N, C-alpha and C positions, 0 to 999 in steps of 0.2 A: 709415560704420556706427557707430550709437550702442552704447555699452556700458551694460548695466543695473548700477547700483550695488546694493550690498548692501541698501540701504533701499527700492530699486525692485522688488526681486525678490519674486515672490508667496510668501507662506507656505503650506506645504503643509497642508491640512486634516488635523487629528489628528496634527500632529508633536509629538514628545515635548518636554516643557519641559526647559530646561537643568538639569543635576543640581546640587543644592545643595552649596555648598562645604563640605567636612568641617570640623568644629570642631577648632581647634587645641588643644594641650595647656593646660589651665587656662582654657580659654574656655567660658563657659556659653551655652546656648541661650536663646531667648526665654521658653520655658516655664519653664525652671528659674530664670531671672532673676525672673520674676513670682512664682513661688512663694517664692523666698528672701526677696525684698522684702515679701511679704504676711506671711511668718513673723516678720520683723524687726519689722514693724509691729505685729503682735500682741504680741510680747515687750516692745516699747517702751510699749504701753498697759497691760500687766499691770504693769511696773515703775513707771509713772507714776501709775497710778490711785489707789493707796493715799495717796501723798503729796497729790495733788489732792484726795481725799476729805477728808483731814484738814484742809487749808486751807479747804475749803468749810464743813465743820462748824464750825470755829473763828469763822466769821463769823455764827453763829446767836446770838441774844440769849438764848434760854432753854436750860436744861440739858437739856431733853427734846427739843429740835429735832432731835437726830440720829435720833430716831424718825419724824419728819416732815420729811424733807429738802427736799421740794417747797416749803414754805413759807419756807425760809430765803432763797431768791432775791429775794423781794419786800422783805425787811426786813434786808438785811445790815448789819452794824454792826462796829465796831472795840472795842466796849465791853469784850469779854473780855480783849483785849490790854491795855487801860488798866487794868482791874481786877487782872490778874496782875502787871503791872509795879508797880503803886502800892499794892496793898493785900494783897500776899502777900510771903513771904520769897524770892521769885524771884531778886532781885538778889544775895542772900546765897548762894543755891544755885549760881547761875551763877559767882560769885566762887570758891566752893569747888571746882566742878568744873574751872575753868579752872587752879586751883593744882595740882590733883591730875593733871589731863590733861597740862598742860605739864610738871609735874615728872616724871611717868612717861615722857613722851616724851624728856626730857633724860637721865635716868638710864638708861633702857632702850636707848636708841640708843648711849650711851656703853659700856655693858656688852656688848651684842651686837657692836658694831663691834670692840671689843677681843678678844672670844672668837673671833669669825669670822676676824679677821685672823690671830690667834695660830695657830689650827688650819690655816688656809690656807698659812702660810709657815713655820712652826716645827715641827720634829719632836721633841716632848718626850714622855716617857713618859706613856702614858695619853690621848694627844691624840684617838684614834679612840674609845675608850670614853666620853670627855667628851661628844662630839657625840650619842652614842646615849643617854647619860643625860638630855641635854636633850630628846631626842625621847621618852624614857620618862616624863618628867614630864608631858607632854600627854595621857597615857592616862588619868589619873585625872580623875573628874568633881568638879564643885564640891562636891557634897554629902559627898564622902569627904574632901575637904581641909578643909572648913568648921571642924570641932571641933579638929583639931590645930593649924590656923593660928590659930585663937582663942586657944588655951592659949599658943602661942608668943608671940603679940603681947601677951597679958596678963602673961606672965613678964618680957618685955622693957619693959613699961611703954608700949607703942606703941598700945594701944587708943585709939580716939577722937582719933586724931592724923593729919595729913596724911602724916607720913613713914611711918607703919604701912601706910596704904593704899596709898601709892606702891610700896613695897617688895613688897606682895602682888600688885599688878598687874604689876610688873616680872617677878616669878616666872612669871606667865602669858605675857607677851609676849616676854621674852628668848629662850626656846628657839627659837621660830619665827624671830624675826629673826636669830639667830645662824646658824641653818641658811641663811636667805635670803643673808646677807651673806657667809657663807663661800663659797657658790657664786659670788657676785658678784666677791669678791676673787680667786678662781681664774682669772677671765678677764682680770685685769690682769697683763701680763708681769712676770716675776720680774726682768728686766733694770732696771726702774725702781728696785727696791730696791737692787740691786747699784750702780746708778749713784749713788744717795743715799749709800751706804756709802763710795764712792770719794771723794765730795765731802766727807766727814767728818761726815755726819749720823748721830746715834744711831739705834737701832732706832724710838724714839718719834718722833724728828724725821722720820725717813722716812715713817713712818705718817701723821703729821699734816700734813706740809707737801707730800708727793708722793701718797700713796695717797688720803687722804680728798678732795681736790678731784676725782680721777678717779672716785670711787665715789658721787657725789652721787645719781645715779639710785637706787642700792640704799638709800642712806641716807634718801632722801626716802620710799621704801616703808616702811622700817622706822619712821621718825617718824610717818607716817600711821597704820600698824597700832597702834603703841603708843599714840597718842592716842585713837584710837576704842576701844581696849580699856578705858581708864579713863573715857572720855566717856559710854558707854552702859551700863556694868556696873551690876547691882542688887544681886545676892546678898551680896557682900562688903561693899559699902558700907552695906547695911541692917543688917547685924549688927555691923559694926565702928566705925561712927560713932554714937555713942550720943546726942550733944548736938544739939538742934535747930539751934544755930548752925553746926554742922559738916556738916549734910545736904548731899549733893551734889544734882544736878537729878534723877537717877533716883530718889532716895529722897524728895525733895521732892514729886515728882509724886503719890506715894502718899497724900499728905495730902488730896487731893482727893476720895478715895474712903473712905467709911466703911461701916459695916454697913447704915446706913439712908439713905444719900445718896451719889450719884455725880454730880459736877460735870464732865461730859464736856466742856461747852463750854470750861471753863477748862483742862482737860488738853489739848484739841486745840490751843488757842492756845499754851500752854506748849510743846508738841511742835514747833510751827512755830518758835518762837523758839530752842528747843534746837538745831534742824537748822542754824541760820545759822552758829554757830562751826565746825561740822564742815564745812560747805560752803566756808567760807574756807580752812581748812586744806587741803581737797581741791584748791581752786583754785590755791593756792600751790605744790603738789607735783604737780599733774596732769601736766605736761609731762615729768615724770621717772618716771611710774608704769609705763608700758608698757615702757620700757627697763629699768627696775629689776626688773620681775617676769619678764622673759623672759631677761635676759642671764646670769642664774645657771644657766640650764638648758643652756648651751653646753659646759660642762666639769663633771666630777664633782666 
């Protein structure tokens, strides 16, 4: 007598379909995945479109081609980049911006790391008010700080100098970086400091030889932030750098625009070139950015 297998048994008409497997915790359904990926695609397009548009406009030969973008495609040229590099002060502006940006990054990271480590590890009188004082300085807009900072720089003889502009940018970047690094240093066990002291290291030796190597992600974020603070700033550089040979890139771009003439093609080409050093800095520190931004939130 033959036995019917499961595959040979007739299926009853109108039989109910097997129930769907319930989604596990953290698992997305197909509709949710499609919606999420669609949203991410739109966000990526919104983020990339301005950059692509500036790059496209920079390839137009005429200063009014941005008004007729359709005709740029048929006559793309690199003449704008050649003119900017060879017939303007772009090289001087780039050098000035690199001096100010790298100087701000070095001084800002040194000060913020020292302050963050001191508040994280040491209990000196006023250590809590110190951090809130840093936070308070971020509440004042640039327009309020412009006049008093100008007078201070003038009295110190620091107007139209790289040192003065670096100090001003550090006053903007250090408070945020100090808070960031303080939170990151809190995640490093205190046992490491105690082990360094047992081995005969001074407090500075412990900080430099043991803590700094472990804090590279946080320091990378601080370095990136301080560099960008100086790289793209306009207001302070426009008012405190008075000589044409001291102009930074943000100030030099303003020379392309006058009351009766606007050379948008040259400005677009310069904007693309300006983005290259910032992209290089981002590439060098990008592997540490996520860890540096998130690690400080695990402890108070």
